C-alpha positions, 0 to 999 in steps of 0.5 A, a space after each residue: 855818840 857819833 856811832 849811835 847817831 849814825 846808826 839811828 839815821 841808817 835805821 830810819 832810812 832803812 825803815 823808810 825804804 821798806 815801809 814806803 808806799 808810793 802813790 805816784 800816778 795813781 788815783 783812788 779808783 785805780 788798782 795795781 792789777 792790769 786791766 784787760 782790754 777787750 779787742 774786737 774780732 775781725 768778723 765783728 767789723 767785717 764790711 761785707 754782708 755776711 753772717 757769722 756764727 760760733 765766734 766767726 768759725 761759720 761764715 754764710 751769706 745774709 740770705 739763708 732762707 733757701 739754705 734751710 729749705 735745702 736742709 729740710 728737703 734732704 732731711 725729710 726725704 731721707 728720714 722717710 726713706 729710712 723709716 718706711 722703705 729701708 726695713 722692708 728692703 733690708 728684709 726682702 732684698 739685702 741689708 746693704 741698701 740702708 747701709 749704702 743709703 746712710 753713707 750717701 746721706 752723711 756724705 751729702 750733709 757733710 759736703 753741704 755744711 762744708 760748702 755753706 759754712 766756709 769762706 769761699 775765698 773773699 779778698 780783703 778790702 784795701 786799707 785807706 793807705 793802700 787805696 790812696 796809693 792806688 789812686 796816686 798810681 792811677 793819676 800818675 798813669 793817666 796824666 794831668 786832667 783838664 776841663 772836660 777830660 774823661 778818665 779811661 776805664 780803670 783796668 790793668 792787663 796781665 799776660 797769662 800763658 800767652 793770653 792777655 787778661 784784663 784786671 778790673 778795678 773794684 770801686 767797693 773794695 778799692 783793689 784791682 781784682 785778681 784774674 778770675 775774681 769778681 764782686 758778688 752783689 749779694 754778699 758785697 765781697 770780691 771772691 777769688 775764682 768766683 763761680 756764682 752765688 748759690 742760694 741753695 747752699 747759702 753762700 758764694 761758690 769760689 776758690 775755697 769751697 768749689 770742690 765741696 759744692 761740686 761734691 755736694 751736688 754730685 753726691 746729692 744726685 746719686 742719693 736722689 737717684 738711689 732713693 727714687 729707684 728703691 722707693 719704686 722697687 718697694 712699691 712694686 714688691 708690695 703691689 705684687 703681694 697685696 695690690 697697688 692700692 694696698 701697697 700705697 696704703 701700707 706705705 703712704 710716705 713712699 708717694 711723697 718721696 717719689 714726688 719730691 725725687 721726681 721733680 728734683 732729680 732732673 735739676 740736680 743731675 743736670 747741674 751736676 753734669 754742667 759743673 762736670 763739664 766746667 771742671 773738665 775744661 777748667 772754667 767757672 760759671 761766670 766765665 762760661 756765661 760771659 763767654 770769656 774764652 769763646 772762639 766767637 771773640 776771636 780765633 786767638 782767644 782760648 782758655 789760659 787756665 786749662 791744662 789741656 787734659 780732662 784728668 789734669 783739670 779735674 785733679 787740679 780742681 778737686 785734689 789741689 791744695 786748699 788755699 788759706 783764708 785771706 780775711 782772718 775773720 777770727 783775728 783781733 782788730 788792731 787799733 789804728 793808733 799805736 798803744 801808749 807805753 804801759 804806765 807804772 804806778 811810780 814804783 820805779 820813780 820811788 825806787 830811784 828816789 829812795 836810792 838817791 835819798 840814801 846816797 845823799 844821806 851818806 854823802 860827805 858834801 853836806 857840811 858847813 865847810 868849803 869844798 875844793 875840787 881839783 885844787 881850785 877855789 873853795 866852794 861854800 856849802 850853804 845849809 840855810 834855805 834860800 839865797 842866790 845861786 853862785 856858779 863858777 866863773 869862765 876860767 874856773 873848772 866846772 863841777 861834775 853834774 854826777 855828784 849827788 846832793 849838790 844844788 843851788 840856793 842852799 837846797 843841799 841834800 834835801 831828801 825827796 820822797 823817803 823823808 816826805 813819807 817818814 817825817 811829813 814835813 820836808 819840802 820836795 826838792 829838785 836836784 840840779 847840777 851847776 851846768 843846768 843852773 840858768 843864772 848868769 856866770 859870776 865869779 865864785 867868791 873865794 874862801 877869804 870872802 866867805 869868812 874863813 879859809 881851810 887848806 885843801 890838804 886839811 880838808 882831805 886829811 884822813 885824820 879828819 874824816 871822822 869829824 867830817 862825817 860827824 858834821 855831815 850827820 849833824 847837818 842831816 839832823 838839822 835839815 830833818 828838824 826844819 
């Protein structure tokens, strides 16, 4: 009888442990699968006036109409040259002419797209915390301000190769701009080593794309001169055979090519020469227009960025390492507040409840006999619900709170979640220890006041362990039938 009851209780608890489905902290609309949160990329919330394509891989200025005009002029002029002039030149002169023209064309287009679609060196704007810190530093440096006080201009001075350089404060980006940086009014960005904003390439020209811009205009100069020279050669060869008017009738596209190349070659070649001068002296267009390093400003004024050698300056501008982008336009935007801890569906809580219920079911403290700890007075374990809560007196040893299944008010060993799902009629209990009991300290009634007395040796006698376990199982069955 005793063994069958014990096996029945263990099988019931084991079945509850495997069949229990916990719905703690879940709603009918929730699913156990993790919901994917869509984060925005930084280019989608970029504060400057730029346009992005291909998921942020291409970065251009907002006004790109002149860039498309540049593309059309190069494509139309080169296409007419390859379609109407190259066949005659290849058969009458040499096949190397269309080959060289093709190489120049692809190089020009590659440099144009590289200069137009890349980050020119945009500096990231200051975060609110960084801006507030800079404001505090400025206020601390300027001192207290009184009525009618006008703060000085926001500048800082640094020494570069013996030359004092002023760093200006950008009120838009909330930063002190690094040396040679400037704020582009069209793109609304501070650009590192700002040269100028070029509408023909549809982008700013700065530290990260200046070499591509220079190679573009230099190769475009060669391509324009190449097409212009060989178109005239084509017309002259045809004129010698059939006459000038017949040559124009046989190749009408040559006239259009000559007109386009004639009016564009002067500006393109002139621009290439100007930037060759800037590279050789290691200057920018912005510095040259402002006369930042002109000797007219003073005898001691000189360019601190120049290496003093034409070749060294050219190598530094064209062959130096390309700095990485500072804005990380394809990165994900981090939330302003930290993400809360991932909430579980109560699986861990249910698992702990199952373990606690199993421990409580096998705990020998659930019986109707008094329990004596450490030789102290007996503690009567109640099985009836309700009743006052008794605590130990000041002179009595306290009960350890780690003993499972021990509670006040007769709420001993109530199974929590497992029995709720299995029997659907037990109350949800809260297990507390005697140290957590808020009631005032009272004298614990002795065994004689409780109506009967049992000796400590009798309680822990090994011979009586079977009867003790049987009483525990009987108490569990009584609680289950409440």
